[in-house]
C-alpha positions in Angstrom: -5.9 -14.7 -19.4 -2.6 -16.4 -20.3 -0.7 -18.1 -17.6 2.5 -17.1 -19.5 1.7 -13.3 -19.2 -0.3 -13.3 -15.9 -2.9 -11.2 -17.6 -0.4 -8.5 -18.5 -1.8 -7.5 -21.9 -1.0 -4.6 -24.2 -3.4 -2.3 -22.3 -1.5 -3.1 -19.0 1.8 -2.4 -20.7 0.6 1.0 -21.9 -0.8 1.8 -18.5 2.5 0.9 -16.9 4.4 3.1 -19.3 2.1 6.0 -18.7 2.6 5.6 -14.9 6.4 5.3 -15.4 6.5 8.5 -17.4 4.2 10.4 -15.0 6.1 9.4 -11.9 9.5 10.0 -13.5 8.4 13.5 -14.2 6.7 14.2 -10.9 8.8 12.2 -8.3 11.2 14.7 -6.7 13.4 13.3 -3.9 15.1 16.8 -3.6 11.7 18.3 -2.7 11.0 15.5 -0.3 14.4 16.0 1.3 13.7 19.7 1.7 10.3 19.1 3.2 11.7 16.8 5.9 15.0 18.6 6.5 13.8 20.4 9.5 13.4 17.2 11.4 15.2 14.3 9.7 15.4 12.0 12.6 13.5 8.7 12.8 10.0 8.9 14.4 9.9 12.5 13.2 6.7 14.6 12.6 7.6 16.9 9.8 6.3 20.5 9.9 6.2 20.5 6.1 4.9 17.8 3.7 4.9 17.6 0.0 1.4 18.5 -1.4 -0.6 15.7 -2.9 -1.4 17.7 -6.1 0.2 14.8 -8.0 -2.7 12.6 -6.9 -5.1 14.8 -8.8 -2.9 14.6 -11.9 -2.6 10.9 -11.5 -6.3 10.5 -11.1 -6.8 12.3 -14.3 -4.6 9.7 -16.0 -6.9 7.0 -14.6 -4.6 5.7 -11.8 -7.6 5.2 -9.4 -10.3 4.7 -12.1 -8.4 1.7 -13.3 -9.7 -0.1 -10.2 -13.3 1.2 -10.4 -15.9 -0.7 -12.4 -17.1 0.8 -15.7 -20.7 1.1 -14.3 -19.4 3.6 -11.7 -17.4 5.6 -14.2 -14.1 3.7 -14.0 -11.9 1.5 -16.3 -11.5 -1.7 -14.3 -8.2 -2.8 -15.7 -6.8 -6.2 -14.7 -5.0 -6.3 -11.3 -1.7 -6.8 -13.1 -2.0 -3.2 -14.3 -2.6 -1.9 -10.7 0.2 -4.1 -9.4 2.5 -2.5 -12.1 1.4 1.0 -10.9 2.2 0.1 -7.3 5.5 -1.2 -8.4 6.3 2.1 -10.1 5.1 4.0 -7.0 7.6 2.1 -5.0 10.4 2.5 -7.6 10.0 6.3 -7.4 9.3 6.4 -3.6 6.3 8.5 -4.5 4.6 10.3 -1.6 0.9 10.1 -2.5 -2.4 8.6 -1.4 -2.8 6.6 -4.6 -2.2 3.1 -3.0 -4.4 3.7 0.0 -7.2 4.8 -2.3 -6.8 1.8 -4.5 -7.2 -0.5 -1.5 -10.6 1.1 -0.8 -11.5 0.8 -4.5 -10.8 -2.9 -4.5 -12.9 -3.3 -1.3 -15.8 -1.2 -2.5 -16.1 -2.8 -5.9 -16.9 -6.1 -4.3 -20.2 -4.5 -3.2 -20.6 -2.2 -6.1 -24.3 -2.9 -6.4 -24.9 -1.6 -2.9 -25.9 2.0 -2.2 -22.8 2.7 -0.1 -20.4 0.8 -2.4 -21.7 2.4 -5.6 -21.6 5.9 -4.1 -18.1 5.5 -2.8 -16.8 4.1 -6.1 -18.4 7.1 -7.8 -16.4 9.5 -5.6 -13.2 7.6 -6.3 -13.8 7.7 -10.1 -14.1 11.5 -9.8 -10.7 11.7 -8.1 -11.5 11.6 -4.3 -9.0 10.1 -1.9 -10.0 7.4 0.6 -8.3 5.1 3.1 -9.0 2.0 5.2 -9.5 2.7 9.0 -9.7 -0.8 10.3 -6.8 -1.5 12.7 -6.5 -1.3 16.4 -3.5 0.0 18.4 -1.7 -3.4 17.8 -2.2 -3.4 14.1 -4.9 -6.0 14.3 -7.9 -5.8 11.9 -9.5 -9.2 12.9 -11.4 -9.7 16.1 -10.8 -6.2 17.4 -13.2 -3.7 18.9 -11.3 -0.4 19.0 -14.3 1.3 17.4 -17.8 0.4 18.6 -21.3 1.5 17.5 -24.8 1.5 18.7 -27.8 1.3 16.4 -30.9 3.6 16.6 -34.4 2.6 15.7 -34.0 4.2 12.3 -30.9 2.0 11.6 -28.4 4.9 12.0 -25.1 4.0 13.7 -23.3 6.1 16.3 -19.6 5.3 16.3 -17.1 5.9 19.1 -13.5 4.9 19.5 -10.2 5.1 17.7 -8.6 3.4 14.7 -4.9 3.2 14.2 -2.3 2.8 11.4 -4.6 4.8 9.1 -2.6 5.4 5.9 -2.9 9.0 4.5 -5.3 9.9 7.3 -4.7 13.6 6.7 -5.1 13.4 2.9 -8.1 11.1 2.6 -11.5 12.6 2.0 -13.3 9.3 2.8 -12.8 6.7 5.5 -13.9 3.1 5.6 -14.1 2.5 9.3 -14.5 -1.0 10.9 -16.8 -0.9 13.9 -18.3 -3.5 16.1 -21.7 -3.4 17.8 -24.6 -5.6 19.0 -25.3 -6.5 15.3 -21.7 -7.6 14.7 -19.0 -5.9 12.7 -19.7 -3.2 10.2 -17.8 -1.3 7.6 -19.0 2.3 7.5 -18.1 4.9 4.9 -17.5 8.3 6.5 -16.4 11.7 5.2 -13.2 12.6 7.1 -14.7 16.0 7.9 -17.8 14.5 9.5 -18.7 15.9 12.9 -16.9 14.1 15.6 -14.0 12.8 13.4 -10.5 14.0 14.3 -7.1 12.7 13.4 -3.6 12.9 14.7 -0.5 12.3 12.5 1.8 9.6 13.7 5.5 10.0 13.8 6.8 7.2 11.5 10.2 6.2 10.0 9.0 6.3 6.4 9.6 9.8 5.0 7.5 9.1 1.9 4.2 8.2 3.6 1.7 9.7 6.0 0.0 7.7 8.8 -2.4 8.7 11.5 -4.8 7.8 14.3 -8.4 8.6 13.7 -10.6 9.4 16.7 -14.4 9.1 16.5 -16.6 10.7 19.2 -20.3 10.1 18.7 -20.1 10.1 14.9 -23.5 9.4 13.4 -23.8 7.5 10.1 -26.9 6.6 8.3 -27.7 3.0 7.5 -27.1 3.8 3.8 -23.4 4.4 4.6 -22.8 0.8 5.7 -21.1 -1.5 3.2 -22.8 -4.9 3.3 -20.7 -7.9 4.5 -18.9 -6.6 7.5 -15.8 -8.7 8.4 -16.4 -11.1 5.5 -16.1 -8.2 3.1 -13.0 -7.0 4.8 -11.4 -10.4 4.7 -12.2 -10.8 1.0 -10.6 -7.5 0.2 -7.4 -7.8 2.3 -5.5 -9.8 -0.4 -5.7 -6.8 -2.7 -4.1 -4.6 0.0 -1.3 -7.2 0.4 -0.9 -7.4 -3.3 -0.4 -3.6 -3.6 2.1 -3.5 -0.7 4.0 -6.4 -2.1 4.2 -4.8 -5.5 5.4 -1.5 -3.9 8.2 -3.4 -2.1 9.2 -5.1 -5.4 9.6 -1.6 -7.0 11.4 -0.1 -4.1 13.7 -3.1 -3.8 14.5 -3.1 -7.5 15.5 0.6 -7.2 17.8 -0.3 -4.3 19.3 -3.3 -6.2 19.9 -1.4 -9.4 21.4 1.6 -7.6 23.7 -0.6 -5.5 24.9 -2.5 -8.6 25.7 0.7 -10.3 27.6 2.0 -7.2 29.5 -1.3 -7.0 30.7 -0.7 -10.6 32.3 2.7 -9.9 33.3 2.5 -6.2 36.9 1.3 -6.1 38.9 -0.2 -3.2 42.5 -1.4 -3.6 42.4 -0.2 -7.2 39.5 -2.5 -8.1 35.8 -1.9 -8.4 34.2 -3.3 -5.3 31.7 -5.2 -7.5 34.6 -7.5 -8.6 34.8 -9.0 -5.2 32.8 -12.1 -4.4 31.8 -10.7 -1.0 29.9 -8.0 -3.0 28.7 -10.1 -5.9 27.1 -12.8 -3.9 24.7 -10.7 -1.8 23.7 -8.7 -5.0 22.8 -11.9 -6.8 20.9 -13.2 -3.8 19.0 -9.9 -3.7 18.2 -10.2 -7.4 16.8 -13.7 -6.9 14.7 -12.7 -3.9 13.2 -9.7 -5.7 12.5 -11.8 -8.9 10.8 -14.5 -6.8 8.6 -11.9 -5.1 7.8 -10.2 -8.4 6.6 -13.5 -9.9 4.4 -14.2 -6.9 2.9 -10.6 -7.1 1.7 -11.1 -10.7 0.6 -14.7 -10.1 -1.5 -13.4 -7.2 -2.9 -10.6 -9.4 -4.0 -13.1 -12.0 -5.5 -15.4 -9.4 -7.5 -12.6 -7.8 -8.8 -11.5 -11.2 -10.0 -15.0 -11.9 -11.3 -15.5 -8.4 -9.4 -18.7 -8.1 -9.3 -20.9 -5.0 -5.6 -20.2 -4.6 -5.9 -16.4 -4.8 -5.7 -15.8 -1.1 -2.8 -18.3 -0.7 -0.8 -16.5 -3.5 -1.5 -13.1 -2.0 -0.1 -14.3 1.4 2.9 -15.7 -0.4 3.5 -12.5 -2.4 3.4 -10.3 0.8 5.7 -12.7 2.7 8.2 -13.0 -0.2 8.2 -9.3 -0.9 8.7 -8.5 2.7 11.8 -10.8 2.9 13.2 -9.5 -0.3 12.7 -5.9 0.9 14.4 -6.6 4.2 17.4 -8.3 2.6 17.8 -5.9 -0.3 17.4 -2.8 1.9 20.1 -4.0 4.4 22.5 -5.0 1.6 22.0 -1.7 -0.1 23.0 0.2 3.0 25.9 -2.1 3.7 27.4 -2.1 0.2 27.2 1.7 -0.1 29.7 1.8 2.8 30.0 4.9 4.9 27.7 6.9 2.7 24.9 4.4 2.8 23.3 5.4 6.1 23.8 9.1 5.7 21.1 11.7 5.2 22.8 12.8 1.9 22.3 9.4 0.3 18.9 8.6 -1.3 19.1 5.0 -0.1 17.5 5.8 3.2 14.3 7.0 1.6 13.7 3.6 0.0 15.1 1.7 3.0 12.5 3.4 5.3 9.7 3.0 2.8 10.4 -0.7 2.7 10.4 -1.0 6.5 7.0 0.6 6.7 5.6 -1.7 4.0 7.1 -4.8 5.6 5.0 -4.4 8.8 1.8 -2.9 7.4 -1.1 -5.5 7.3 1.1 -8.3 8.5 4.8 -9.1 8.5 6.5 -12.1 6.8 5.9 -14.3 9.9 2.2 -13.5 9.9 1.8 -14.3 6.2 3.9 -17.5 6.4 1.7 -18.7 9.3 -1.4 -18.0 7.2 0.1 -19.9 4.2 0.7 -22.9 6.6 -2.9 -22.7 7.8 -4.2 -22.7 4.2 -2.0 -25.6 3.1 -2.7 -27.7 6.2 -6.4 -26.9 6.7 -7.3 -26.1 3.2 
């Protein structure tokens, strides 16, 4: 891979263009607005939700297979291509389970040679949806025991407990559940319709995503459903989740920036376009610089992860921290510079603002990732 291109070759460019065209044709903020109009307040629980039919169409275009190894029926494109896809998903505020499924694909392909990993990747290559179910009620995925298991003489696990902040809990067909037991932590692959598995949709601010809490009551899983590696596997796969979220925030923030710039060109005050005032110019330039910095870190992290470099985890932390700060600044400036219309239901700005707020906190906020960067730089 070339350091100048961050591994973004012609195949990646074609993949990105395909994603852009597909999302441009299928993203429909008007439909999303209609689906959530019955209860538009924050922390709502909409009675209607856009169907995820677009996921199937996207899967046919290889959006998930791009992260699956060829041996399991996938394409395994460079991570730069998947980061570009996540960026486009954010740019279009696309309500789909694509990103949560990609997070599972990245985890499973690290153990593709195992029975559970190979089988899960096969399902994903065929268009199944999956999600990580690894967090406790505080959003913690390390050193937590919100789901526990016992082990029978045959090696089967019986799981009990609840896992929180599960993305697309109502759409996923497969769950990767983190559980702790006498033998340590385990990552267990479960069908969402398994006996004893229930879920409750959370009320969240983001109108473009679904999140839920998954409850497990005596759920039995065979030993063959356990992904090898436990917490070590989860820790190795988390940088991919941070990468996808960071790329999504870059796309969302670029939409907010570009939309606000165009608005500043046509909105007049005192017979002048508001974009001509320094008080408007400066925050827009600062937003542009913050988004560009985050974008550079996203693709640097993507290349480092593909090459399995020693600095890959560091760059993934940096990308998530930078993208979170860029999203926070750009979102607030977009609302502010749109004036009175910026925070209204009629403006599209709030869809992207709320999507960014969700991404900023998921799997660690900027403070968390900066602390991890400091740990890696100091302790090595």
